[in-house]
C-alpha positions, -999 to 999 in steps of 0.1 A, spaced: 0 0 0 13 34 -9 12 64 15 11 101 6 24 126 32 15 162 36 34 186 59 31 224 59 13 224 25 39 203 8 31 168 -4 56 139 -4 56 104 -17 40 81 -23 60 58 -1 55 21 5 38 17 39 68 -1 54 91 27 43 68 53 58 68 34 91 106 33 90 108 70 82 84 77 111 105 56 135 137 74 123 121 108 130 119 118 93 81 117 95 60 129 125 29 113 140 10 145 133 20 147 96 -10 143 74 -11 110 55 -34 92 31 -33 57 16 -38 56 -21 -75 52 -28 -86 68 5 -107 100 4 -96 116 37 -63 128 52 -55 116 87 -26 121 110 1 95 104 -4 83 139 -41 77 133 -34 60 99 -10 36 115 -33 30 144 -11 47 169 -35 76 176 -16 94 204 14 71 205 48 88 209 77 85 185 93 62 211 68 35 203 75 38 166 113 33 172 105 -3 179 94 -6 142 128 7 131 146 -18 153 125 -46 140 130 -35 104 168 -33 107 176 1 122 182 35 108 166 46 75 185 71 54 158 81 29 149 118 33 117 136 23 118 162 -4 
């Protein structure tokens, strides 16, 4: 599934969902960035889209550790 990101009026992506999760865990994306899966009609916060709601970045760091560590891909 591809994820589109919007931050401060700029759109990025699409990124594969796993890459977006890794970027979130690495701090390149933020839980309050707006995100939308391809085919969806509504933007949500990235935290809501990934089911984290109010989760902190600390919780997403576990994803990066599981996926093999630091991600070097940058937005923009």
